[in-house]
C-alpha positions as a Markdown table, in Angstrom:
| # | Residue | x | y | z |
|---|---|---|---|---|
| 1 | Met | -35.7 | 37.8 | 50.9 |
| 2 | Lys | -37.1 | 35.6 | 48.2 |
| 3 | Ile | -35.2 | 37.6 | 45.5 |
| 4 | Phe | -32.0 | 37.2 | 47.5 |
| 5 | Asn | -32.4 | 33.4 | 47.7 |
| 6 | Ser | -33.3 | 33.2 | 44.1 |
| 7 | Asn | -30.1 | 35.1 | 43.1 |
| 8 | Ile | -28.0 | 32.8 | 45.3 |
| 9 | Gln | -29.5 | 29.7 | 43.7 |
| 10 | Phe | -29.0 | 31.1 | 40.3 |
| 11 | Leu | -25.3 | 32.0 | 41.0 |
| 12 | Phe | -24.7 | 28.6 | 42.5 |
| 13 | Gly | -26.2 | 26.9 | 39.5 |
| 14 | Leu | -24.2 | 29.0 | 37.1 |
| 15 | Val | -20.9 | 28.2 | 38.9 |
| 16 | Ile | -21.8 | 24.4 | 38.7 |
| 17 | Phe | -22.7 | 24.7 | 35.0 |
| 18 | Leu | -19.6 | 26.7 | 34.1 |
| 19 | Gly | -17.4 | 24.2 | 36.0 |
| 20 | Phe | -19.1 | 21.2 | 34.4 |
| 21 | Asn | -18.9 | 22.8 | 31.0 |
| 22 | Ser | -15.2 | 23.7 | 31.5 |
| 23 | Cys | -14.5 | 20.1 | 32.4 |
| 24 | Ser | -16.4 | 18.8 | 29.4 |
| 25 | Gln | -14.6 | 21.1 | 27.1 |
| 26 | Lys | -11.2 | 20.1 | 28.5 |
| 27 | Gln | -12.2 | 16.4 | 28.2 |
| 28 | Leu | -13.2 | 17.0 | 24.5 |
| 29 | Lys | -9.9 | 18.7 | 23.8 |
| 30 | Gln | -8.0 | 15.8 | 25.3 |
| 31 | Glu | -9.9 | 13.1 | 23.5 |
| 32 | Lys | -8.1 | 12.2 | 20.2 |
| 33 | Ile | -9.5 | 10.4 | 17.2 |
| 34 | Lys | -7.5 | 7.1 | 16.9 |
| 35 | Ile | -6.4 | 5.5 | 13.7 |
| 36 | Gly | -5.2 | 1.9 | 13.9 |
| 37 | Val | -2.3 | 0.8 | 11.6 |
| 38 | Val | -1.9 | -2.9 | 10.7 |
| 39 | Ala | 1.5 | -3.3 | 9.0 |
| 40 | Pro | 4.4 | -5.8 | 8.6 |
| 41 | Leu | 6.9 | -4.0 | 10.9 |
| 42 | Thr | 9.1 | -7.0 | 11.2 |
| 43 | Gly | 9.8 | -10.1 | 9.1 |
| 44 | Glu | 9.6 | -10.7 | 5.4 |
| 45 | Gly | 7.6 | -7.6 | 4.5 |
| 46 | Ala | 9.4 | -5.2 | 6.9 |
| 47 | Thr | 10.5 | -2.8 | 4.3 |
| 48 | Tyr | 6.9 | -2.3 | 3.3 |
| 49 | Gly | 5.9 | -1.7 | 6.9 |
| 50 | Ala | 8.8 | 0.7 | 7.4 |
| 51 | Ser | 7.7 | 2.8 | 4.4 |
| 52 | Met | 4.1 | 2.8 | 5.6 |
| 53 | Lys | 5.1 | 4.1 | 9.0 |
| 54 | Arg | 7.5 | 6.8 | 7.7 |
| 55 | Gly | 5.0 | 8.2 | 5.2 |
| 56 | Phe | 2.0 | 7.9 | 7.5 |
| 57 | Asp | 3.8 | 9.5 | 10.4 |
| 58 | Leu | 4.9 | 12.4 | 8.2 |
| 59 | Ala | 1.3 | 13.0 | 7.1 |
| 60 | Phe | 0.2 | 13.5 | 10.7 |
| 61 | Asp | 3.3 | 15.2 | 11.9 |
| 62 | Gly | 2.4 | 18.0 | 14.4 |
| 63 | Asp | -1.3 | 17.0 | 14.4 |
| 64 | Ser | -2.4 | 16.8 | 18.1 |
| 65 | Thr | -6.0 | 15.9 | 17.3 |
| 66 | Leu | -5.2 | 12.4 | 16.1 |
| 67 | Glu | -3.5 | 9.4 | 17.7 |
| 68 | Ile | -1.9 | 6.7 | 15.5 |
| 69 | Leu | -1.6 | 3.2 | 16.9 |
| 70 | Tyr | 0.7 | 0.7 | 15.3 |
| 71 | Gln | 0.6 | -3.1 | 15.5 |
| 72 | Asp | 2.9 | -5.6 | 13.7 |
| 73 | Ser | 1.1 | -8.1 | 11.5 |
| 74 | Lys | 4.4 | -9.8 | 10.5 |
| 75 | Phe | 2.8 | -10.4 | 7.1 |
| 76 | Asp | 0.4 | -12.9 | 8.7 |
| 77 | Ser | -3.3 | -12.9 | 7.9 |
| 78 | Lys | -4.5 | -14.5 | 11.2 |
| 79 | Leu | -2.4 | -12.1 | 13.3 |
| 80 | Ala | -3.6 | -9.2 | 11.2 |
| 81 | Val | -7.3 | -10.2 | 11.8 |
| 82 | Thr | -6.6 | -10.6 | 15.5 |
| 83 | Ile | -5.1 | -7.1 | 15.6 |
| 84 | Leu | -8.0 | -5.6 | 13.7 |
| 85 | Glu | -10.6 | -7.2 | 16.0 |
| 86 | Lys | -8.7 | -5.8 | 19.0 |
| 87 | Tyr | -8.6 | -2.3 | 17.5 |
| 88 | Ile | -12.4 | -2.5 | 16.9 |
| 89 | Ser | -13.6 | -4.1 | 20.2 |
| 90 | Val | -11.1 | -2.7 | 22.7 |
| 91 | Asp | -9.7 | 0.5 | 21.2 |
| 92 | Lys | -13.0 | 1.5 | 19.5 |
| 93 | Ile | -11.2 | 2.5 | 16.4 |
| 94 | Lys | -13.2 | 3.2 | 13.3 |
| 95 | Ile | -10.5 | 3.9 | 10.7 |
| 96 | Ile | -7.8 | 1.4 | 9.8 |
| 97 | Tyr | -4.7 | 1.9 | 7.7 |
| 98 | Gly | -3.2 | -1.3 | 6.2 |
| 99 | Glu | -2.3 | -3.9 | 5.2 |
| 100 | Ala | 0.6 | -4.2 | 2.7 |
| 101 | Ala | -0.1 | -7.7 | 1.4 |
| 102 | Ser | -3.2 | -8.2 | -0.7 |
| 103 | Gly | -3.9 | -11.5 | 0.9 |
| 104 | Val | -3.7 | -10.1 | 4.4 |
| 105 | Ser | -6.0 | -7.2 | 3.4 |
| 106 | Leu | -8.5 | -9.6 | 1.9 |
| 107 | Ala | -8.5 | -11.6 | 5.2 |
| 108 | Met | -9.2 | -8.4 | 7.1 |
| 109 | Val | -12.0 | -7.1 | 4.9 |
| 110 | Pro | -14.9 | -9.3 | 6.2 |
| 111 | Val | -14.2 | -8.0 | 9.8 |
| 112 | Ser | -13.9 | -4.4 | 8.9 |
| 113 | Asp | -17.0 | -4.6 | 6.6 |
| 114 | Lys | -19.1 | -6.4 | 9.2 |
| 115 | Asn | -18.2 | -3.7 | 11.8 |
| 116 | Lys | -18.6 | -0.8 | 9.3 |
| 117 | Val | -15.0 | 0.3 | 9.8 |
| 118 | Ile | -13.0 | 2.1 | 7.1 |
| 119 | Gln | -10.0 | 0.0 | 5.8 |
| 120 | Phe | -7.5 | 2.0 | 3.7 |
| 121 | Ser | -4.4 | 0.6 | 1.9 |
| 122 | Ser | -1.7 | 2.2 | 0.0 |
| 123 | Ile | 0.0 | -1.0 | -1.2 |
| 124 | Ser | -2.5 | -3.9 | -1.6 |
| 125 | Ser | -3.2 | -4.2 | -5.3 |
| 126 | Ser | -5.1 | -7.4 | -5.9 |
| 127 | Asp | -8.1 | -7.2 | -8.2 |
| 128 | Asp | -10.0 | -9.3 | -5.7 |
| 129 | Leu | -10.2 | -6.3 | -3.4 |
| 130 | Gln | -12.0 | -4.2 | -6.0 |
| 131 | Lys | -15.6 | -5.1 | -4.9 |
| 132 | Ser | -14.8 | -6.5 | -1.5 |
| 133 | Ser | -16.4 | -3.9 | 0.6 |
| 134 | Asp | -18.1 | -0.5 | 0.6 |
| 135 | Tyr | -15.7 | 0.4 | 3.4 |
| 136 | Phe | -12.5 | -0.5 | 1.6 |
| 137 | Phe | -10.4 | 2.2 | -0.1 |
| 138 | Arg | -7.0 | 2.3 | -1.6 |
| 139 | Asn | -4.9 | 4.9 | -3.4 |
| 140 | Val | -2.8 | 2.2 | -5.2 |
| 141 | Pro | -4.2 | 1.0 | -8.6 |
| 142 | Arg | -5.2 | -2.6 | -9.0 |
| 143 | Asn | -3.1 | -5.4 | -10.6 |
| 144 | Ser | -5.0 | -5.5 | -13.8 |
| 145 | Ile | -3.5 | -2.1 | -14.6 |
| 146 | Gln | 0.0 | -3.3 | -13.4 |
| 147 | Gly | -0.2 | -6.5 | -15.4 |
| 148 | Lys | -1.2 | -4.6 | -18.5 |
| 149 | Thr | 1.7 | -2.2 | -18.1 |
| 150 | Ala | 4.2 | -5.1 | -17.9 |
| 151 | Ala | 2.7 | -7.1 | -20.8 |
| 152 | Glu | 2.5 | -4.2 | -23.2 |
| 153 | Trp | 6.1 | -3.2 | -22.4 |
| 154 | Val | 7.4 | -6.7 | -23.0 |
| 155 | Phe | 5.5 | -7.1 | -26.3 |
| 156 | Ser | 5.9 | -3.6 | -27.7 |
| 157 | Ser | 9.3 | -2.3 | -26.3 |
| 158 | Leu | 11.2 | -5.6 | -25.9 |
| 159 | Lys | 9.6 | -7.0 | -29.1 |
| 160 | Ser | 9.2 | -10.4 | -27.4 |
| 161 | Leu | 6.6 | -12.8 | -28.8 |
| 162 | Asn | 7.0 | -15.2 | -25.9 |
| 163 | Ala | 7.5 | -14.9 | -22.2 |
| 164 | Ala | 7.8 | -17.2 | -19.1 |
| 165 | Ile | 6.1 | -16.6 | -15.8 |
| 166 | Leu | 7.5 | -17.5 | -12.3 |
| 167 | Lys | 4.9 | -16.4 | -9.7 |
| 168 | Asp | 4.3 | -16.5 | -6.0 |
| 169 | Asn | 1.4 | -18.9 | -5.1 |
| 170 | Asp | -0.5 | -16.2 | -3.2 |
| 171 | Asp | -3.3 | -13.8 | -4.1 |
| 172 | Tyr | -0.9 | -11.1 | -5.3 |
| 173 | Gly | 1.3 | -13.4 | -7.4 |
| 174 | Leu | -1.5 | -15.4 | -8.9 |
| 175 | Asn | -3.7 | -12.3 | -9.6 |
| 176 | Leu | -0.9 | -10.3 | -11.3 |
| 177 | Ala | 0.3 | -13.3 | -13.3 |
| 178 | Lys | -3.2 | -13.8 | -14.6 |
| 179 | Ser | -3.5 | -10.2 | -15.7 |
| 180 | Phe | -0.1 | -10.3 | -17.4 |
| 181 | Ser | -0.9 | -13.5 | -19.2 |
| 182 | Glu | -4.3 | -12.4 | -20.5 |
| 183 | Ile | -3.0 | -9.1 | -21.9 |
| 184 | Phe | 0.2 | -10.6 | -23.4 |
| 185 | Lys | -1.8 | -13.3 | -25.2 |
| 186 | Ser | -4.4 | -10.8 | -26.4 |
| 187 | Leu | -1.5 | -8.8 | -28.0 |
| 188 | Gly | -0.3 | -11.9 | -29.9 |
| 189 | Gly | 2.3 | -13.2 | -27.4 |
| 190 | Gln | 2.7 | -16.7 | -26.1 |
| 191 | Ile | 3.4 | -17.9 | -22.5 |
| 192 | Val | 6.0 | -20.8 | -23.0 |
| 193 | Ala | 6.5 | -21.6 | -19.3 |
| 194 | Asp | 4.3 | -21.0 | -16.3 |
| 195 | Glu | 6.0 | -21.9 | -12.9 |
| 196 | Thr | 4.9 | -21.4 | -9.3 |
| 197 | Tyr | 6.6 | -21.2 | -5.9 |
| 198 | Asn | 5.4 | -20.6 | -2.3 |
| 199 | Ser | 6.2 | -17.7 | -0.1 |
| 200 | Gly | 9.2 | -18.6 | 2.1 |
| 201 | Asp | 10.8 | -20.9 | -0.5 |
| 202 | Lys | 14.6 | -20.7 | -0.8 |
| 203 | Asn | 15.3 | -23.0 | -3.7 |
| 204 | Phe | 14.0 | -22.1 | -7.2 |
| 205 | Lys | 16.4 | -24.0 | -9.4 |
| 206 | Thr | 13.8 | -26.6 | -10.6 |
| 207 | Gln | 11.5 | -23.8 | -11.9 |
| 208 | Leu | 14.4 | -21.9 | -13.3 |
| 209 | Gly | 15.7 | -25.0 | -15.1 |
| 210 | Lys | 12.3 | -25.4 | -16.8 |
| 211 | Ile | 12.3 | -21.8 | -17.9 |
| 212 | Lys | 15.8 | -22.2 | -19.3 |
| 213 | Thr | 14.5 | -25.2 | -21.3 |
| 214 | Ser | 11.6 | -23.2 | -22.6 |
| 215 | Gly | 14.0 | -20.9 | -24.4 |
| 216 | Ser | 12.2 | -17.7 | -23.3 |
| 217 | Lys | 14.3 | -14.6 | -23.0 |
| 218 | Val | 11.8 | -12.7 | -20.8 |
| 219 | Val | 10.5 | -13.8 | -17.4 |
| 220 | Phe | 7.6 | -12.1 | -15.6 |
| 221 | Met | 8.1 | -12.7 | -11.9 |
| 222 | Pro | 5.3 | -11.3 | -9.6 |
| 223 | Gly | 6.2 | -11.8 | -6.0 |
| 224 | Asn | 7.8 | -10.2 | -3.0 |
| 225 | Tyr | 11.4 | -8.9 | -2.7 |
| 226 | Ala | 12.6 | -11.7 | -0.4 |
| 227 | Glu | 12.0 | -14.5 | -2.9 |
| 228 | Ser | 12.7 | -12.3 | -6.0 |
| 229 | Ser | 16.2 | -11.6 | -4.8 |
| 230 | Leu | 17.0 | -15.2 | -4.4 |
| 231 | Ile | 15.6 | -16.1 | -7.8 |
| 232 | Leu | 17.8 | -13.5 | -9.4 |
| 233 | Lys | 20.9 | -14.9 | -7.6 |
| 234 | Gln | 20.1 | -18.5 | -8.5 |
| 235 | Ala | 19.3 | -17.6 | -12.1 |
| 236 | Lys | 22.8 | -16.0 | -12.4 |
| 237 | Glu | 24.4 | -19.1 | -10.8 |
| 238 | Leu | 22.6 | -21.3 | -13.4 |
| 239 | Gly | 23.8 | -19.1 | -16.3 |
| 240 | Leu | 20.2 | -18.2 | -17.2 |
| 241 | Ser | 20.6 | -15.1 | -19.3 |
| 242 | Val | 17.1 | -13.6 | -19.5 |
| 243 | Ile | 15.3 | -10.3 | -18.7 |
| 244 | Phe | 13.5 | -10.5 | -15.4 |
| 245 | Ile | 10.5 | -8.2 | -14.7 |
| 246 | Gly | 8.8 | -8.1 | -11.3 |
| 247 | Gly | 5.8 | -6.4 | -9.9 |
| 248 | Asp | 5.7 | -3.7 | -7.3 |
| 249 | Gly | 6.2 | -6.3 | -4.6 |
| 250 | Ser | 9.8 | -6.6 | -5.7 |
| 251 | Tyr | 10.5 | -2.9 | -5.3 |
| 252 | Ser | 12.7 | -2.8 | -2.3 |
| 253 | Pro | 16.3 | -1.8 | -1.4 |
| 254 | Glu | 16.5 | -5.3 | 0.3 |
| 255 | Leu | 16.2 | -6.9 | -3.2 |
| 256 | Ile | 19.3 | -5.1 | -4.4 |
| 257 | Glu | 21.2 | -5.7 | -1.2 |
| 258 | Thr | 20.4 | -9.4 | -1.2 |
| 259 | Ala | 20.8 | -10.1 | -4.9 |
| 260 | Gly | 23.9 | -8.0 | -5.3 |
| 261 | Lys | 25.2 | -7.9 | -8.9 |
| 262 | Ala | 22.5 | -10.4 | -9.9 |
| 263 | Ala | 20.0 | -7.5 | -9.5 |
| 264 | Glu | 21.6 | -5.4 | -12.2 |
| 265 | Gly | 19.2 | -5.1 | -15.2 |
| 266 | Phe | 16.2 | -6.2 | -13.2 |
| 267 | Tyr | 13.0 | -4.4 | -14.1 |
| 268 | Cys | 9.8 | -4.0 | -12.0 |
| 269 | Thr | 6.5 | -2.1 | -12.3 |
| 270 | Ile | 5.8 | 0.4 | -9.6 |
| 271 | Met | 3.0 | 2.9 | -8.8 |
| 272 | Gly | 3.4 | 6.2 | -10.7 |
| 273 | Val | 4.5 | 9.5 | -9.2 |
| 274 | Asp | 4.7 | 12.8 | -11.0 |
| 275 | Thr | 7.9 | 14.3 | -9.6 |
| 276 | Thr | 7.3 | 17.6 | -11.4 |
| 277 | Lys | 4.3 | 18.5 | -9.2 |
| 278 | Ser | 4.6 | 20.7 | -6.2 |
| 279 | Tyr | 2.7 | 18.0 | -4.1 |
| 280 | Tyr | 5.7 | 15.7 | -4.6 |
| 281 | Ser | 8.4 | 18.3 | -4.1 |
| 282 | Asp | 6.8 | 19.5 | -0.9 |
| 283 | Phe | 6.5 | 16.0 | 0.4 |
| 284 | Lys | 10.1 | 15.2 | -0.6 |
| 285 | Leu | 11.4 | 18.3 | 1.3 |
| 286 | Lys | 9.4 | 17.4 | 4.4 |
| 287 | Phe | 10.5 | 13.7 | 4.2 |
| 288 | Ile | 14.2 | 14.6 | 3.9 |
| 289 | Ser | 14.0 | 17.1 | 6.7 |
| 290 | Lys | 12.4 | 14.5 | 9.0 |
| 291 | Tyr | 14.3 | 11.3 | 8.0 |
| 292 | Asn | 17.5 | 12.6 | 6.4 |
| 293 | Lys | 17.1 | 10.3 | 3.4 |
| 294 | Leu | 15.3 | 10.2 | 0.0 |
| 295 | Pro | 11.8 | 8.7 | 0.0 |
| 296 | Asp | 10.8 | 5.7 | -2.0 |
| 297 | Val | 7.5 | 5.3 | -3.8 |
| 298 | Tyr | 5.9 | 3.4 | -0.9 |
| 299 | Asp | 6.9 | 6.3 | 1.4 |
| 300 | Ala | 5.1 | 8.7 | -1.0 |
| 301 | Tyr | 1.9 | 6.6 | -1.3 |
| 302 | Ala | 1.7 | 6.1 | 2.5 |
| 303 | Tyr | 2.1 | 9.9 | 3.0 |
| 304 | Glu | -0.6 | 10.5 | 0.3 |
| 305 | Gly | -2.9 | 8.0 | 2.0 |
| 306 | Gly | -2.4 | 9.7 | 5.3 |
| 307 | Met | -3.1 | 13.1 | 3.9 |
| 308 | Ile | -6.3 | 11.8 | 2.4 |
| 309 | Leu | -7.5 | 10.3 | 5.6 |
| 310 | Lys | -6.4 | 13.4 | 7.6 |
| 311 | Glu | -8.5 | 15.7 | 5.4 |
| 312 | Ala | -11.5 | 13.4 | 5.5 |
| 313 | Ile | -11.4 | 13.1 | 9.3 |
| 314 | Ser | -10.9 | 16.9 | 9.7 |
| 315 | Lys | -14.1 | 17.5 | 7.7 |
| 316 | Ser | -16.1 | 14.6 | 9.0 |
| 317 | Gly | -14.9 | 13.8 | 12.6 |
| 318 | Asn | -15.0 | 10.3 | 13.9 |
| 319 | Asp | -18.2 | 9.4 | 12.1 |
| 320 | Val | -17.5 | 6.5 | 9.8 |
| 321 | Glu | -20.4 | 7.1 | 7.5 |
| 322 | Lys | -19.5 | 10.8 | 7.1 |
| 323 | Val | -15.8 | 9.9 | 6.4 |
| 324 | Lys | -16.9 | 7.3 | 3.9 |
| 325 | His | -19.2 | 9.7 | 2.1 |
| 326 | Tyr | -16.4 | 12.4 | 2.1 |
| 327 | Leu | -13.9 | 9.9 | 0.5 |
| 328 | Tyr | -16.4 | 9.0 | -2.2 |
| 329 | Lys | -17.5 | 12.5 | -3.1 |
| 330 | Thr | -14.2 | 14.5 | -2.8 |
| 331 | Thr | -11.5 | 15.3 | -5.4 |
| 332 | Phe | -8.1 | 15.2 | -3.6 |
| 333 | Asn | -4.8 | 16.7 | -4.4 |
| 334 | Ser | -2.3 | 13.9 | -5.0 |
| 335 | Leu | 1.1 | 12.7 | -6.3 |
| 336 | Thr | -0.3 | 12.5 | -9.8 |
| 337 | Gly | -2.7 | 15.5 | -9.8 |
| 338 | Glu | -6.4 | 15.4 | -9.0 |
| 339 | Leu | -7.5 | 12.1 | -7.5 |
| 340 | Met | -11.0 | 10.6 | -7.0 |
| 341 | Phe | -12.3 | 7.3 | -5.7 |
| 342 | Asp | -14.8 | 5.5 | -7.8 |
| 343 | Ser | -17.9 | 3.6 | -6.5 |
| 344 | Asp | -15.6 | 0.7 | -5.5 |
| 345 | Gly | -13.2 | 2.9 | -3.6 |
| 346 | Glu | -10.7 | 2.5 | -6.4 |
| 347 | Val | -8.4 | 5.0 | -8.2 |
| 348 | Leu | -7.6 | 5.2 | -11.9 |
| 349 | Arg | -3.8 | 5.8 | -12.1 |
| 350 | Asn | -0.9 | 4.4 | -14.2 |
| 351 | Tyr | 2.0 | 2.2 | -13.2 |
| 352 | Ser | 5.6 | 3.1 | -14.1 |
| 353 | Leu | 8.7 | 1.0 | -14.7 |
| 354 | Val | 12.0 | 1.0 | -13.0 |
| 355 | Lys | 15.3 | -0.8 | -13.7 |
| 356 | Val | 18.2 | -1.6 | -11.4 |
| 357 | Ile | 21.2 | 0.3 | -12.7 |
| 358 | Gly | 24.4 | 0.7 | -10.6 |
| 359 | Gly | 22.7 | -0.6 | -7.5 |
| 360 | Ser | 19.6 | 1.7 | -7.7 |
| 361 | Phe | 16.1 | 1.7 | -9.1 |
| 362 | Val | 16.1 | 4.1 | -12.1 |
| 363 | Pro | 12.9 | 5.2 | -13.9 |
| 364 | Val | 12.4 | 3.8 | -17.4 |
| 365 | Asn | 10.6 | 5.7 | -20.1 |
| 366 | Ile | 7.8 | 3.4 | -21.3 |
| 367 | Lys | 5.9 | 5.8 | -23.5 |
């Protein structure tokens, strides 16, 4: 009798254990790791946000273990910080992708750093982000490299001994202008005019008039595409015949659409992509298949950023310290070959140059 009761108790306990274990396994299978995206999906920076979403979505296409949440920052630092705080406190998210604007990313860093949350950007390029946090990573090279590329090309390829600067009065514009100016002067060049405007400005004729008076035939114009397109139009209206060179913030089909014929001949620096590598060709085929259009550079870098995070999470789970350690110690396949993050979460890569020809951005050989 004792043996019979003992067996009954054992079987009953086994049934309960198996049932509980089955529920636990089902719950674990259903629980997805969340990534929070902070991006300008509407407003002035919407083309950046659109590229971020296209590329990032493509990287996680078909992956049922991860859930991507999107919130629209509207290119606004305060709103972005509010979104970030909600992701952390309410959604319990430990990995953030974004932002596009350097100034917005800088505003977010203190919050992500304090909460030990990974913040990853594929667009923000300000040098001020370099040592901002042990939890901040980016696959886009910093402005000092971009400014160097532009300055060396103006001095060596255009053979110009003087240049003017017309910059946006934000972290991106000021930082990139500083880099360009320092390198250009070190090469023996001279900055003959240095003008500033504010994001959202619509009239640039005063600044353009001063540049015209300076006699410079080259203008370095670091800013976003919305203002850059208006500057190009107004320069044409004023009869200002100069070569304009922008930074990667000006790289957008919206610039060409808004500026029209005034965009012809416009140059801008942009992150490098090796189109001969299988990594890029595989990405391009997947992108066209999903979106029925050709990708731009921001699409490519968002995809690459997504693939890097996807690999790190698959190897480390939802443990921030393990993900961070994996990012620091791993060599990743990328758009430009092998890629590693240094001790600041930075990558060493080059910038390229493109020129608007026939209404499209065309690569320029700067070697």
